[in-house]
N, C-alpha and C positions, 0 to 999 in steps of 0.2 A: 504494500500500500504506500503510494508516494505521499509527499508532504501535503499536496493540494487535497488529495482524497481524505487524508486524516483530518484535515481542518473542516472538510465539507460533511464528513460522516455524521457528526452530532446533529447538524441541521437536517440531513436526510432522515435520520431517525425521528426527529421531531415531526417531520411531515408524514412519514410512513405509518407510524404507530397510530395516530388519530384516524388515518384513512382506513387502516385495518379494523379498528374498533367500530368505525362508522359502517363499514361493509358487514361486519358481524351483526350489528344492530338491525340493519335494513334487510339483510338477506338470510341469515342463518335460521333454519327452521327448528322449532321446538315441538316436542311430542304432546301438544295440546290441541284443542279445537276451540274456536270462538264462534258463538251464535250472536248475530246482530239483526236488528229489524230490517225487513225487506220491503215488500209492496204487495199490491193486489193484482190478480190476473183474472179478467172476466173469462168464464169458462167458454162462452160462445166464440171467443177468439182462438180457442184451441180445439174444440169439438163442435162440429156442425152436423146436425141431423137433418136429412133431406125430407122434411115433413112440416106441415102447418106453415108453409112459406108466407101466407098472407097474415098470419098472426102477429100482432104488435105486442111487444113486451115493454111495459112502462118502467120497470125497475131493472136491477142487474143482480147477478149471482157470481161471486168471485171467490177463487181460492186465495189463500194467504201464504206467501212464501217468505222465508227468512234468508239471510246471507250467512253461509257457513264457511269458515276458514279452517281447513284441516292443516295442521302443522304450520301455523302462522310464523312470521318472522318475529324476532324479539320486539321490534318496534310495534308491529301490529298487536302483539300480545299486550304490551304496556298500554297502548291506546284503548284496547278493549277492557283492560283491567280497571281503568279509571272512569269508564263510561257506565252510567246507571242503567243503560238499556241493553247491555250485553251479558252473556253468560259464558264463563270460561271453565273448562274442565280438562282433565288429562285423557288422552286416548287410551282406552283399556281394551282388554280381551283381544279378539281377532283383529279389530280395527287398528291396534297398535302394530300389527304385522303387515297389514295391507298398505300398499302405496296409495297416494292420493288418487291416482288414475283408477285403481281398483275400487276404491270407495265410491268414486263417481259411477263406475259400472253398476255397482249394487244399487245406487240411488236411482239410476235411470231404469234399471230392470224393475224396481219397486214401482216407479211411475207407470211403466208399460202395463204391468199386471193390474195396477190400480184403475187405470182407464177402463180395462175390460170388465173389472168387477163392477164399476159404476154403471157401465152400459147394461150389464146383466141385470142388476137390481132395478134400475130405472125402467128398462123395457118390460121386465116381469110385472112391475107395479102398474105401468100404463096399460098393459095387455089385459088386466082384469076388467077394464071397461071398454076395451077396443080390441076385438078379435083380429083385426087386420095386422096388429103389431105382433111380430114373431121373433123370438130370440132363440138362437141355437148356439151351443158352445161345447167344447171338448176339454177333457182333463189332460194336462201335460205336466211333466216333471222337469225342473230346471236346476242348474247348479247355483247354489246360493252361498256356499262357504268352501274355503280351501285352507287346509292346514299347511304349514310351512314344509312338512315332510312329504306332501303329495308328489308322487312321481309324475313326470311330464307336466309340471306345474304351469309352465308358460304356454302350453298348447291348449289348455282349457280355460275358457273365459267365464266370468260370472254371467249368468243368463243363458248359457248354452243349454240346449234341451237334451235330456237323457233319452236315448233311443233303445238301446239293448245292451246286454251283457252275455258273453259266452261263459256260462258257469258250469258247475259240476254235472248238472242234468241237461245241458244243452243251452240254447238261447233263451233268455228270459227278458221280459220287458217291464216287469213291475219291480219297483225299488223295495217292496215288501219282501221279495224273494231273494234279495242280494245276500243277506247274512247266511241263509240256509243253503245257498248254492255256491258259496265260496269258502268251503271248509278244507278242501283237499290240497289246494295249491297256494303258493305265495303270490302269484301274479295272474291277472286275468285281463282279457280284452274287453274294453268298454267302447261303445259307439255313441257319439254325441252329434248334435247338429248346431252349427253356428247360427247366429241371428240372421245371417245372409242366406241361410238355407242349405249350406254345404255340410254334408255328413263327413265325419272323420272317426277313425278308430285309434285308440291309444291303449297301451299296456299300463295298467296300474298295479303297483306292488304294495303289499301290506307293510306297514311300519313294524319293525321288529319289537319295539317296546309296547305298542298299543294294539297290534294285530288289526289295525284299521287302515283303510285306504286313504283317509285324510280328506274326504270330500263330503259335503253336506248338500242334501237335496231339499227342494220345496215344491209342493204341488200347487198349481194354479189352474183356473179355468180360463180358456181363451175363446173368444167369440168366433164362431164360424160365419164369416161375413157373407158367404155365398147363399146361405140359407136363413139369413136374418133380414127382417124388414121392419122399418125402412132402412135405407142405406145411410151411412154417415162417413164423415171424414175427420181425421185427427191430424192436426198440424204439428210440425216439429217444434220442440221446446227445449231450452237449456235448463229448465227447472225440473229437478228430480224429486224423488221421494213419494211415498204413498199418502201423505197427510191431506191431500186435496180430495180424497175419495168421496166424502159426504157431500161437499159442495158440487162436485162434478155430477153426482147422482141427482141432486136437486135440479141442476141446470138442464141435464138431459131429459129428465122427467118433464120439465116445463116446456121443452121443445116438442114433446109428444102429445101433450094433453091440450084441449081447446082453451081452458082457462089460464089466466096468468097468475101463477102462485106468488109472484114477487110483490104483488099489491103496490107496485110503484116504488118500492123501497130499495135501498142499497144494501144488499145482503152479502155477507162474507162469513168466514168461519174456518174451522179446521177439524180434522178427524178422519181416520182411515175408514173404509167401508168394507164390511165382511159380506160374504155371499148371502147370508140370511138377513141382511139389512142392518145388522148391529154396527155400532160405531166403535172404533178402536182407539187406543191410546196414542198420543203423539208427543213429540218433544218440542222444545223452543216456545213454550207457552208465553213466557214473559215478552219475547220479541214479537210474537204474533198479536198479543194484546196491544202493545205499543203501536204496531203497524196499523191495526184496525182503528185505534183511537185517532191517530194522526190523519187517517184517511176518512174520518167522519162517517163510518158505517152506521146504518140504522139498526141492523140486527147482526149479531155475531154469535154463531153457534159454536159451542165448545163441548167436547165429550164429558159426560158425567157417568163415571164408571166405578163408583165406590164399591159396588157389590161384586165386581168381577176382577178388579185390579188392586194391587197394593197402593198405587198412586192414583189420585183422582185429578184429572186435568182441570175440572171446574174449581176445585179447592186451590190448585196452583194459580188459576186465573184470578181468583179473588185476592190471593196473596200478592200477585203481581200488580193488580189495580191499587192495592193499598200502598205498595212500595213506590209506585209511580204517581201516586196522588190522582188517580182516575176514578171517577164515579161509575160503577158498572150498571147502575139502575136503568132498566128499560131497554138495554141493548145487548147485554151479555146473557145468552140463553143456553142453559145446559140441556143436552139431549143424549139419550142412550141408543137411539135407533134412527134410521132414516124416516120412519113413520112419525116419530116424535117431532122431528123438524117440520115435516109436511103438515102435521096437525096444527103446529104452532102458527105457521103461515096462513093456513086456511082459517084458523080461528081469528086472525087479524082481519081477514076479509069479512067474516061473519059479523 
């Protein structure tokens, strides 16, 4: 090191060290997630049923989305930490092992099956008074979880459909038969189908410690669009997750029936939808309450599941209103089923 370099080095260090610290603060990801308020999305902008074209809807029905940052930078974490509207927690369980891209894949698969569930429930409800409406659907099995020890991990995507397995007694197509048909060997050939429709076969090997393949399946009902009437279109969306199920169902139902169930109101809410019409638990309650309040909704539906779940979204919503100094009177409406929400809106009309 020459004399000039020796003299300049302390100055260089003074410049480099703050720069490195700044880059760490702005870029370095940490193993947490941040939930922040988002916005409303009118369901009609995402799902359009080709029916009752002359019907005029005076109000609106919207899903409520939040902004989720998985593995935020230290700077984003600190901004969220000091905001009264955000929730911060550590990534735990399988989500701690998944990449952000894989978490997005799960979220979009949840959204995809949620739309079909909403269509099934809404079409079935509307068909009770209109025999022209027909809904047909099939049961399918999808990849929903992957352990780190899963062989051929990168070849299998979340949301890929399970087709078959060459087991001890031949080819099987039911996941209920996997355990009893994979006792003799350590490796078996599984066939899946990508979202694009391409089938592929991979060999999966049991983990020596757990004797499991390291893959989790979930069953869902998918609409058979060729034998369902009326036709409908679903627009692409970058909003994932299943929590829009209830409001999607209400909006689709409103497109099928002659009356306008909105009563001219700005309706929003949250809650998953099950195939029997029951409403399921969701996350991000505080952020969704803030979003609804800031968007001045007239009615906000929230799951009320005290009898079925350890946590009750309605109680969480009341707590959030108290923390944010929001009066829930008259617009925060707890429901346990799609029919509860429908009865409430029809009661407003009466």
